[in-house]
C-alpha positions as CSV (number, residue, x, y, z in Angstrom):
1,M,79.7,9.8,232.3
2,E,82.4,11.5,233.9
3,R,84.1,11.4,237.5
4,R,85.5,15.0,239.4
5,D,86.7,15.6,242.6
6,F,84.2,14.3,245.2
7,P,82.8,16.8,247.8
8,I,83.4,15.8,251.4
9,L,79.5,16.1,252.2
10,G,78.7,14.7,248.7
11,R,76.3,16.2,246.0
12,K,72.5,16.9,246.3
13,V,70.8,15.2,243.8
14,F,67.3,16.5,241.9
15,F,64.8,14.7,239.7
16,V,63.1,17.3,237.5
17,N,59.6,16.1,236.5
18,P,60.1,12.9,237.9
19,P,57.4,10.1,236.9
20,L,55.6,7.8,239.6
21,S,58.2,5.2,239.4
22,I,60.9,7.6,240.2
23,S,59.1,9.7,242.8
24,T,57.9,6.7,244.8
25,Y,60.1,3.5,244.5
26,V,63.3,5.2,243.3
27,F,62.9,7.9,246.0
28,E,62.3,5.4,248.7
29,A,65.4,3.6,247.9
30,L,67.7,6.6,247.6
31,K,66.3,7.3,251.2
32,E,67.4,3.9,252.5
33,D,70.8,4.3,250.9
34,Q,71.3,7.6,252.5
35,F,71.4,9.7,249.1
36,E,70.3,13.5,249.7
37,A,67.3,13.6,247.0
38,Y,64.8,16.0,245.9
39,C,61.9,16.4,243.3
40,I,61.3,19.4,241.2
41,D,57.7,19.1,239.8
42,N,57.8,22.3,237.6
43,Y,60.8,22.6,235.4
44,K,60.5,26.3,235.4
45,V,62.0,27.0,238.7
46,T,65.0,24.5,238.0
47,K,67.7,26.7,236.9
48,S,67.0,29.3,239.3
49,L,67.1,26.8,242.0
50,L,70.2,25.1,241.0
51,K,72.4,28.0,240.8
52,N,72.3,27.7,244.7
53,Y,73.9,24.3,244.0
54,P,76.7,24.4,241.3
55,D,78.1,21.2,242.4
56,S,74.6,19.0,242.2
57,I,73.5,16.2,239.9
58,C,70.3,16.8,238.1
59,F,68.3,14.0,236.2
60,I,65.7,15.5,233.9
61,F,62.5,13.3,232.6
62,I,61.8,14.6,228.8
63,D,58.5,12.6,228.2
64,D,56.4,15.5,228.8
65,Q,55.9,19.2,230.1
66,L,58.0,20.4,226.8
67,T,58.6,18.8,223.5
68,L,62.0,16.9,222.9
69,R,63.3,19.9,220.7
70,E,62.5,22.3,223.9
71,W,64.1,19.7,226.4
72,Y,67.2,19.6,224.1
73,N,67.3,23.3,224.1
74,F,66.8,23.6,227.9
75,I,69.5,21.1,229.0
76,K,71.8,22.8,226.1
77,S,71.3,26.1,228.0
78,F,73.1,25.1,230.8
79,E,76.5,25.1,228.6
80,Y,76.1,28.7,228.3
81,D,75.4,29.7,232.0
82,E,78.7,29.8,234.1
83,E,76.6,29.3,237.0
84,L,75.0,26.0,235.7
85,K,77.9,24.4,233.5
86,S,79.2,22.7,236.4
87,I,75.9,20.8,237.0
88,F,76.0,16.8,236.7
89,L,73.1,16.5,234.1
90,G,71.2,13.2,233.3
91,V,68.3,12.4,231.4
92,I,65.7,9.8,231.8
93,S,62.9,8.8,229.2
94,S,60.8,5.9,228.8
95,R,59.8,6.2,225.0
96,I,62.2,8.2,223.2
97,R,63.2,7.0,219.9
98,S,67.0,5.6,219.6
99,T,67.8,8.4,216.9
100,D,66.6,11.1,219.5
101,R,68.5,9.5,222.1
102,D,71.8,9.2,220.2
103,K,71.3,13.6,219.3
104,F,71.0,13.9,223.2
105,L,74.0,11.9,224.1
106,L,76.0,13.0,221.2
107,E,75.4,16.5,221.2
108,L,74.7,17.4,224.9
109,K,77.2,17.0,228.1
110,L,75.4,14.7,230.1
111,P,77.8,13.4,232.7
112,G,74.8,11.8,234.4
113,G,73.9,9.6,231.3
114,F,71.0,8.5,229.7
115,V,68.4,6.3,231.7
116,M,66.0,4.4,229.9
117,L,62.6,3.4,231.7
118,G,60.7,0.3,230.9
119,G,62.3,-2.4,232.5
120,P,62.0,-3.6,236.1
121,V,62.1,-0.8,238.3
122,A,64.8,-2.3,240.6
123,G,67.1,-2.4,237.6
124,V,66.4,1.4,236.9
125,Y,67.2,2.0,240.5
126,N,70.7,0.1,240.2
127,T,71.7,2.3,237.3
128,I,70.7,5.5,238.9
129,K,72.8,4.3,242.0
130,G,75.6,3.6,239.8
131,I,75.7,7.0,238.1
132,L,75.5,8.7,241.6
133,T,78.3,6.6,242.9
134,V,80.6,7.4,240.0
135,N,79.9,10.9,240.3
136,G,80.5,11.2,244.1
137,A,76.9,11.9,245.3
138,K,77.8,10.6,248.8
139,G,81.3,12.4,248.9
140,R,83.2,10.8,251.4
141,R,80.8,10.4,253.7
142,K,78.3,7.1,254.6
143,Y,75.4,8.5,256.3
144,L,73.0,11.8,255.9
145,R,73.4,14.2,258.7
146,Y,71.3,17.1,259.7
147,N,72.0,20.2,261.7
148,C,69.1,20.3,264.3
149,S,70.4,22.9,266.8
150,E,67.7,25.2,265.9
151,S,64.6,22.1,265.5
152,K,62.1,22.4,267.9
153,N,60.9,18.7,267.3
154,I,63.9,17.0,268.6
155,S,65.6,16.8,271.9
156,G,67.2,14.2,274.4
157,Y,68.0,13.0,277.7
158,I,69.8,10.3,279.8
159,T,68.9,8.6,283.0
160,R,71.0,7.8,285.7
161,N,69.9,6.6,289.4
162,M,66.1,7.5,288.5
163,K,67.0,10.9,287.4
164,I,66.6,12.7,284.1
165,Y,69.4,14.6,282.7
166,P,68.3,16.6,279.4
167,F,70.5,17.3,276.7
168,R,70.3,19.4,273.3
169,T,70.8,18.0,270.1
170,N,73.3,19.5,267.4
171,I,73.9,17.0,264.5
172,I,72.1,13.8,264.1
173,S,72.5,10.9,261.8
174,T,71.9,7.2,261.9
175,A,75.3,6.8,263.0
176,G,75.2,9.0,266.1
177,V,74.2,12.3,267.5
178,V,76.5,15.4,268.5
179,C,74.7,16.8,271.5
180,V,75.5,19.4,274.1
181,F,75.5,18.5,278.0
182,D,75.4,21.6,280.6
183,A,78.6,21.4,283.1
184,E,76.6,19.2,286.0
185,T,75.5,16.6,283.6
186,S,78.9,16.4,281.7
187,A,80.5,15.2,284.8
188,L,78.3,11.9,284.2
189,I,79.8,11.6,280.5
190,K,83.3,9.9,280.2
191,K,84.9,9.3,276.7
192,G,84.8,5.6,275.7
193,S,82.0,5.0,278.1
194,V,78.9,3.3,276.8
195,I,75.3,5.2,277.7
196,Q,72.3,2.5,277.8
197,N,69.7,4.7,278.7
198,L,69.7,7.5,275.9
199,F,66.4,8.6,274.8
200,L,65.6,11.0,271.8
201,N,62.1,12.9,271.7
202,I,61.6,13.1,267.7
203,N,58.3,14.6,266.4
204,R,56.9,13.6,270.2
205,K,58.1,10.2,269.9
206,T,60.6,8.7,272.3
207,V,62.9,6.7,270.9
208,N,65.8,4.6,272.9
209,F,69.2,4.3,271.9
210,S,72.5,2.8,273.0
211,G,75.5,4.9,272.4
212,M,79.6,5.0,272.9
213,V,80.9,8.3,273.9
214,Y,83.3,9.0,271.0
215,D,84.6,12.2,272.0
216,I,84.0,15.3,274.4
217,K,85.0,18.9,273.5
218,P,84.4,22.0,275.5
219,A,81.4,24.4,274.3
220,K,80.4,28.0,275.6
221,K,78.2,26.3,277.7
222,G,79.0,23.0,279.0
223,V,80.4,20.2,276.5
224,Y,79.9,18.9,273.2
225,V,79.6,15.0,273.3
226,I,80.0,13.0,270.0
227,I,77.9,9.5,270.8
228,L,77.7,6.6,268.7
229,F,74.9,4.3,268.4
230,T,76.0,0.9,269.2
231,K,74.8,-2.3,267.5
232,E,72.6,-2.8,270.3
233,T,70.4,0.1,268.9
234,E,67.3,-1.1,267.2
235,N,66.9,-0.8,263.5
236,S,63.7,0.9,264.1
237,S,65.3,3.5,266.0
238,K,67.7,4.4,263.3
239,I,64.5,4.3,260.6
240,T,63.0,7.0,262.8
241,V,66.0,9.2,262.8
242,L,66.3,8.8,258.8
243,N,63.0,9.8,258.8
244,F,63.2,12.7,260.7
245,I,66.2,13.8,258.9
246,Y,64.8,13.5,255.1
247,E,61.7,15.3,256.2
248,N,63.7,18.3,257.6
249,L,65.8,18.4,254.7
250,K,62.9,18.1,252.2
251,D,61.0,20.8,254.1
252,K,63.8,23.2,253.9
253,M,64.6,22.4,250.0
254,D,60.5,23.0,249.3
255,I,60.8,26.5,250.8
256,D,63.6,27.2,248.4
257,I,62.1,25.5,245.3
258,Y,58.7,27.7,246.3
259,R,60.9,30.9,246.6
260,A,62.8,30.3,243.3
261,A,62.0,32.7,240.4
262,G,60.5,31.0,237.3
263,D,61.9,30.5,233.9
264,T,60.3,32.4,231.0
265,T,62.8,31.4,228.1
266,N,61.1,30.2,225.1
267,Y,63.0,27.0,224.2
268,A,60.8,26.4,221.3
269,A,62.5,29.5,219.5
270,D,64.0,28.7,216.2
271,N,67.4,30.7,216.9
272,F,67.5,29.7,220.6
273,E,71.2,28.3,220.6
274,S,72.6,31.0,218.8
275,K,70.8,33.8,221.3
276,A,71.8,31.5,224.4
277,A,75.5,31.5,222.6
278,A,75.3,35.4,222.2
279,A,74.3,35.9,225.5
280,A,76.7,33.6,226.9
281,H,79.4,36.0,225.2
282,I,78.1,39.2,226.8
283,D,77.9,37.6,230.4
284,Q,81.5,36.7,230.2
285,F,82.7,39.8,230.9
286,D,80.2,40.3,234.0
287,S,82.4,38.6,236.1
288,P,84.6,39.7,239.5
289,E,87.9,39.5,237.4
290,A,86.3,41.5,234.8
291,N,84.9,44.1,237.3
292,E,88.2,44.2,238.9
293,I,90.1,45.2,236.0
294,L,87.7,47.8,234.9
295,Q,87.9,49.2,238.3
296,N,91.5,49.3,238.0
297,I,91.2,51.3,234.6
298,G,88.8,53.6,236.6
299,D,91.1,54.5,239.4
300,L,94.3,55.1,236.8
301,E,91.8,57.3,234.7
302,E,91.1,59.2,238.0
303,V,94.7,59.5,239.1
304,S,95.7,60.8,235.5
């Protein structure tokens, strides 16, 4: 495994062709620990999708869909693609022979390691969690956050003296919420104050929170208010928020997966590796830097 600079907001984590133990228990544990994880059932959209997330971590389950040789070539092809070579790849298997496993480990770049299934699933999760931690999956954050400014499934309000004062939600996490209060309501809010009657309507469910006003900043219409949930907020309320975040992140990613182009490469071809290397050699000239040089040459020719 290798460690690189951690991105501030962490890395997306993908599981390609995951078995049931991963897609159920491990995914639930990842959610509880607030890793941003997704499932890709069809390997054919993997490369197209990951080009949108070049600093992500991707675990590939190699026991079906393709032969070991095809999976080997599939993973090897990442090394020849400038848009994919930065992906943190890992492999998962439950039945690979030790000799084949060694071939994968010695000949492929696998910063995500090689995870063997078969033991207690909790142990498998701890192994995966360790790999994610070493490779900066959470970055510098502790909590998953979601920009909900365009969502119609969340809104909020506070109550004062039997009156309801609504606000718009902007960003939410299980640690707190960034919201927008209008000018009238903002007069009721002071930095450092505690709001006991803070309510969020999430998917038609009203949830009560206690929050401390951490900061107030001017907005185009009203003010941004950063509210941190206090210890008095019930855990069930935070679980509702976490489920909302995960569901919406998954829905957005599902759209990207649906739109991703399918891979038509024949990974069983005898000369696959030489073809991939040759293609990489050609593609290296198709870059902004090369195009700029060629453009400069063209300009010089026009002048002469």
